[in-house]
N, C-alpha and C positions, 0 to 999 in steps of 0.2 A: 504493500500500500504506500509506503514512504516513497518508493521509486516512482510510482504513478503520480503522486502529489508533486514531487520535484520536477518530473517531466512537464507537467502542466504549468508549473511556475516558470520554468525556463522558456517554454513556448510564449507565455504572456509577456515575459521580459523582452522578447524580440519584437513585440508589437507596441510596447509602451515603456518608456524609460523613466517613469515617475514612481515615487513611493506613496501609496495611498495611506491616508490617515483613517478612513472609514471604509468598512465593508457594509453594503446595504442589500438586503434581500427584499425586493419589491414584490411582495405577495399581494393578496387582495387588498384594495384600498390605496396602494402606493404605486401601482404600475405606471400611472401618468407622471410620476416624479421624473421618469426618464427624459421627458420633454424639457425639463428645467435644467438638466445637466449640460454644462458646456463641454460637449463631447470631443474627446480626442480620437477614440477608437470604439467601434461597435463590432462585436464578433458573435456570430451565431454559435450556439452551443455545439452544433454538429461539426464545427470547424476547430473545436478546442480538444486537444488530446485528453482522453480519459474522462471527459465530461459526459454524464448521462444526457438524455434529451427529454424535456418535459412533454408529457403526453396529455396534459390537462388543458381543456379549453380555458382561455383567459390567462394562461401562462405562456408567453410568446417564445421564450427561449433565446434570449440575447444577453450578452455581457457588455455593459457600458463602462468605459474607462474615461474619466474626465474630472471636471471640477464642479462643485456645488457649494454655495455658501462660502466661497474662498478656500475650500479644502479639497484636496485630491481624494476622490472616492472610486471604488470599484463596486458596481451595482449589478445585481442579477435581476433581470426582468423575467420572472418565472422561476419557480423553485421545483425541486424534486420531492416526491413523497414515497414513503414506504409502501403504500398501497398500490403504487404503479408497478411493483415487482422488483424494485431495486434493493440491493443490500443496503443496510443503514450506513455502512462506511462509504458507499457511493453517493448516497443522499447527502451526506455531510462533507464530502470531499471539497466542494467549493469554499466552505468556511476555512478548511485547512489551507487552501491555496491563498485565500485573502490574507491570512495571518502571515504566511511565509513571504508574501509580497510586501509585507510591512504594516498592514492595517492592524491597529491595536484596539479599535472599537467596532462593534457590530450593531446595526439597527435592523430589526426584523418586523414584518407586519403580516397579518393574516385576517381571514374572516372566521367568525366563530358564532356558535349558538349560545345565547345568553340564558343562564338559569337563575340569575339574581332577580328577585321580584321587582326591583326598581329599574331594571334595564329595559330599554325600548329598542325596537329595530332602528338602525341607523346611528346608534350611540357609538362613540369612540371610547375604548377602554385602554388605559395605560396599564401594562402588565406589571404587577408587583412581584409575582412569583408564579411557579408552575408546578403541576403534578404530571409526571411522565408515565403514561400507561401503555405506550406503544410497545409491543412484546419484544422487539429486538433492541437492546440497548446499544447506542452508537459507540460505546467504549468496550463492548464485549470482545473478548479475545486477548491475545498478547498485547501488552502495552508497548507503545513506541516511545521510549524515554526521551528521544530528541524532540518530541512534540509536546509532552506534558507528563505529569506524575500518574502513577497507577491509581491513586485515590484522590479524587478532586474535591476541593472545598466548594460546596454549593450554598454557603450561608447567605450569599448575596448574589443570586443569579442575575438579577436586573439591577443596574446601578442606582443606588438611592439618590446620588447627586444628579444623574441624568433625569431621573423621575421628577425631582424637585424643580429642575430647570424647565422640563417640559410642561409641568403644571403651571408654572409662572408664565411661560410663553402662551399657553392656551388661554389663561386669564387675560393677558394683555391683548390677545387677538379676539377676545370675547367668544371663544369656542368652548362649548360644554364638553367636559371629559369625565368619564368614570374611571375608577381604579378597581383592579381585582386580580384574581388568580385564574390562570388558564390551565385547563386540563387537556392533555393530548391523548387521543385514542387513535387506533389504527385506521379506521375508515375502510372503504370509501362510502359506506352507508351513513346517512344522517341518523341521528340517535332516535331510539324508540322513547316513548314517554317514560318507561321504567328506567332506561339508561340515563335520560336527563335527570330523573330523580336521584339516581345513584351519584351522578356528578355533583349535584347539590349537597347530598349527604356527605360526600367526601371533602367538602369545604371549598369547592371551586365555584367561580362565578360565570365562567364560559367554558365551552368545549370545542375543540377543533382537531385537525389531523396533521399538524406540522409543528414547527417552531421550537418545541422543547428539545428535540435532538440537536438542532443547530446551535442552540444556546449551550447545551451540555458540552459539545465539542469546542465551542468558543471559550468556555470557562476552562476546559482542559488545557488550552493554550494561553490562559491568562488574559483573555480579551475582556474589555468592558462592554456590557450589553444593555441595550434598550429595546423594548418591544411594545407594539400597540396593535390593537385588534378592533375591527369594526363588527358590531353586532348585526348579523344579517338575518338571524331568525331567533325565535324565542322558545325556550324549553322549560320555563317556569310553569308550575302546575296551573292549569286553566288557560295557558297561553300557547300551548303546543298546537301548531297548524302544519298542514302539508307544505313542503318546501322543495324547490328544485335548484339545480346548479345555476340555471339562468337567473332565477330570482336572487340568489346570493350575489351574482355578478352585478345585477342592477342596483342592489342596495349598496354594495361596495363602491360602485361608480359614483353614487350620490355623495358618499362620505369622502371621496378622494380629495377634493380641493382642501378640505379642512386638515386631513392627515398630511397632505403635501406641505401645507403651510407650517404645521408644527415641526415636521422633520427637517425642513429646510432651515428654519430658524434655529433649531437645536444644533444642527451641524455647524451653522455659522457662529453660534455663541458658545459651544462647548468644546 
C-alpha cells in the first residue's frame, strides 16, 4: 500500500509543484466549491495512478489543485465509498496522498439523515464527533509506521479550534448551523425506521455512509480535521419519509452556497 501511495504522490508532483496546506473532500453540499478554486490543474481520477473511480451519481471524479482563500489546496470533487466495493484502504488512499503532498489539514463534507428532533431538512451541521460502524476499519491490518502509530488518539477527531472558528464565521454570515455527532454505516440502503432509532439511541445526531474512515486515516497521520454535513432527510420518530438519491442531491444543492461560504472563509482565516 505504501508503494501505491508514493507512486500516486510522485505522479501528482509532476503535475503541480506546490505544497498544499489543505486537503478538501467535496462531498454532498460542497461540490460547487470547485468553481471558486483558482485552479492550476484538474485531473480526472481515471488518469491518476492507483486512484479508484467514483461510481456514484453526483460525485464527478476530478482532483482540483489550486488556491482558495489565499491557501494552496488539493480538493477531491467526488469521494469513494465502501459500499461501491472498494477496500477501505483504497477508499482512504487519497487522504494519505494529500498528507504526503504536504497538507496538514483536512475538510470533509457529506449528506446525512438527521435523527435529532430539532433538525430540519436543509440544516447544516458542524460535526463535533463521530461513531464509526462501517464493518471494515481503515487501519485494519499491519500498521505502516512511516504513516502513523499503531494506536491512534481519537480524543479530538474534529478540531475544536476549527469548530469555534466556523461557528463564528456562520454567525457573522448570518447562516444557521447545528452541531452534532455523525454516525457512519455501510450503506448503500437508506436506514429503516428501526435503524434510525438505533442511531439515536447510540447518541448520534445524523447518519451517513462516509467521512468517518477518512477522518480516522487523517488522524492516523496527525492531520487537523473539520467536517460538516447537510441534513437531506429526517429519521427522527414521526418524521421518517420515503427518500431517494435524487432528493438528497436536490437538498444538498440548496445548502451548497451556505456551506461554500463557511468553508471558504474558514480556509482563509484558519
